[in-house]
N, C-alpha and C positions, 0 to 999 in steps of 0.2 A: 700399070702405074709406074712412073719413073722414080728413081731413087730420091731425087730432090723433092718430089711431091709427097712421098712417104714421110720424109723427114719433116717437111712443113706441116703435114697433118698431125704428126706426133707432137710437134711443138705447140700447135694450136690446141690439141687435146690436153696437154700439160697445163697450158694457161687457163683453160676452162675449168679443169679440176681444181687447180690451185685457187683460183678466184672463188669457186664454189665452196671450198674449204674455209676460206676467209669469211665468206658470207655466212656460212653455217655457224662458225665460231661467234660472229657478232650477234647472232640470234640465240646464242646459248644452246645450240643443237649439237651437242658433243658427239653423239653416235654418228650422226651424219658427217660432221667435220672429220672425224677419224677415218671413216670409210672413204670419203672423197680425197683427203690428203694421201691415203694409201694409193688410191688410183693414180694420183699425180706422180707418186714415187714409182709406181709400176710403169707408167708411160715413160718416165725418164730412163728407167732401166731398159725398156724396149728400144728407146732412141740410141742408147749406148751400144746395145747389142747389135742393132741394125747398122749403125755407123761403123763399128769395128768388124763385124762378121758378115754383114750383108743379108741377114735373115731375121725374121721376127718370130718370137716364141708363140706357140699355138695356145698355151695355157699357163697357169701359175706353176705347175710342176715343171714344165719345160723351162720357164723363166728361171726358177730357182736352180735347176740343174746347170744351166748355162752360166748363171752368175757364180755358182759355187765352183765351177771348174775353170772359168776364164776371168772372172772379175771378183775375186774373193772379198775385197773391201766393200764393194757394193752389195754382195750377198749378205754380209753381216748386217748392213743397214736395212736392207729389204726384209730379211728374215725377222729381225727384231720388230720392225714396223708391223709385219704381218701378225706376229705374236700379240702385239697390243691390239690389233684390229679384232682378234678373235676372243679377247678377254671380255668378261661381262662389264657393262658400262660403269658400275660402281667402282670397279677396280681401276678403270681408266681415269676417271675424274678425280 
């Protein structure tokens, strides 16, 4: 797959997850909204990593490691978002 195809796919994935999060919120499905919005954030992180480094992380651990070492401000956003994702629903809402 070519670089531009990968970027296009990542952008389409982001759009799908973001719109899914909006939809879930409108239906008061907060657990789903948080999970899907995090996926959108993760895809944006992957797009940044791919654009700047030419590689895609294999999993969350690798994504966090790359963000922490190369893109510290993004790491802060993603790690805080991930923390909220893993909290019980009553603490999120």
